[in-house]
C-alpha positions as CSV (number, residue, x, y, z in Angstrom):
1,X,-12.6,-6.0,-16.2
2,X,-10.3,-3.2,-17.3
3,X,-7.1,-4.7,-18.7
4,X,-4.9,-2.5,-16.6
5,X,-6.0,-4.2,-13.4
6,X,-4.1,-7.3,-12.4
7,X,-5.7,-9.9,-10.1
8,X,-3.4,-10.1,-7.1
9,X,-4.7,-11.9,-4.0
10,X,-7.9,-13.1,-2.4
11,X,-9.3,-10.7,0.3
12,X,-9.5,-13.7,2.7
13,X,-5.7,-14.1,2.5
14,X,-5.0,-10.8,4.3
15,X,-6.5,-10.7,7.9
16,X,-7.6,-7.4,9.4
17,X,-4.7,-5.2,10.5
18,X,-2.2,-7.2,8.5
19,X,-0.4,-6.6,5.2
20,X,1.1,-8.8,2.5
21,X,3.8,-7.9,0.0
22,X,3.1,-9.0,-3.6
23,X,4.7,-8.5,-7.0
24,X,2.6,-6.8,-9.7
25,X,3.7,-5.0,-12.8
26,X,7.4,-5.7,-11.9
27,X,6.9,-3.8,-8.6
28,X,6.8,-4.7,-4.9
29,X,3.4,-3.6,-3.7
30,X,2.1,-3.8,-0.1
31,X,-1.6,-4.8,0.2
32,X,-2.9,-3.6,3.6
33,X,-6.2,-4.5,5.3
34,X,-7.0,-1.8,7.9
35,X,-10.3,-0.9,9.5
36,X,-12.2,-3.1,7.0
37,X,-10.6,-1.4,3.9
38,X,-7.9,-2.6,1.6
39,X,-5.0,-0.4,0.3
40,X,-2.3,-0.9,-2.3
41,X,0.9,1.1,-1.8
42,X,4.6,1.0,-2.8
43,X,6.4,-1.4,-0.5
44,X,9.2,1.1,0.2
45,X,9.7,3.9,2.6
46,X,10.6,7.1,0.7
47,X,12.9,8.1,3.5
48,X,15.0,5.1,4.3
49,X,14.4,3.0,1.2
50,X,13.4,0.0,3.3
51,X,10.4,-2.2,2.8
52,X,7.2,-1.5,4.7
53,X,6.4,-5.2,5.2
54,X,6.9,-5.1,9.0
55,X,5.2,-1.7,9.4
56,X,2.6,-1.1,12.0
57,X,-0.7,0.7,11.5
58,X,-1.9,3.6,13.6
59,X,-5.3,4.9,12.7
60,X,-5.3,5.5,8.9
61,X,-1.5,5.5,8.6
62,X,1.3,3.0,8.1
63,X,4.5,3.5,10.1
64,X,7.9,2.6,8.7
65,X,9.6,0.0,11.0
66,X,13.0,1.6,10.7
67,X,12.7,5.3,11.7
68,X,8.9,5.8,12.3
69,X,8.0,7.8,9.3
70,X,4.2,7.6,8.8
71,X,2.2,7.7,5.6
72,X,-1.5,8.1,4.9
73,X,-2.8,4.7,3.7
74,X,-5.3,6.3,1.2
75,X,-3.1,9.0,-0.3
76,X,0.5,8.2,0.5
77,X,1.0,11.6,2.0
78,X,3.7,12.0,4.7
79,X,2.1,12.3,8.1
80,X,5.3,12.2,10.3
81,X,9.0,12.9,9.7
82,X,11.7,11.9,9.0
83,X,10.1,11.3,5.5
84,X,9.3,14.3,3.4
85,X,8.4,12.6,0.1
86,X,5.0,10.8,-0.2
87,X,4.8,7.1,-1.3
88,X,2.8,5.9,-4.3
89,X,-0.7,4.5,-3.7
90,X,-2.1,2.3,-6.5
91,X,-5.7,2.0,-7.7
92,X,-7.4,-1.1,-6.3
93,X,-10.7,-2.9,-7.0
94,X,-12.3,-5.8,-5.2
95,X,-14.3,-8.2,-7.3
96,X,-15.8,-11.4,-6.1
97,X,-13.4,-11.6,-3.2
98,X,-10.3,-10.9,-5.2
99,X,-8.1,-7.8,-5.0
100,X,-7.1,-6.3,-8.4
101,X,-4.4,-3.6,-8.6
102,X,-3.4,-1.3,-11.4
103,X,0.3,-0.6,-11.8
104,X,0.0,0.6,-15.4
105,X,-2.0,3.7,-14.5
106,X,-0.3,6.6,-13.0
107,X,0.1,5.9,-9.2
108,X,-1.7,8.1,-6.8
109,X,0.5,10.2,-4.6
110,X,-0.2,13.5,-2.8
111,X,2.5,16.1,-3.1
């Protein structure tokens, strides 16, 4: 196991179409389980600076509960205003039913 990946949570602890906020590397990260895939992204909307914990999923996007800004789950790219700045998406691995996230590597974000 690469030392930059931190074991975070069991995959069974996040049901389909749900998310869970966790702390890793001193950051709040939202682990999302959507359409059979897991994603790790910053738990903060780049527009309103509010958490995304109560966000809804629409297709392959997450929608901020405050103003409706949408972000691509895989890339963090803005899909719908009022946000204009993408959010960070972190590398994630699943090993033996556990989710590992890297916060030490440069986060992924589409500009």
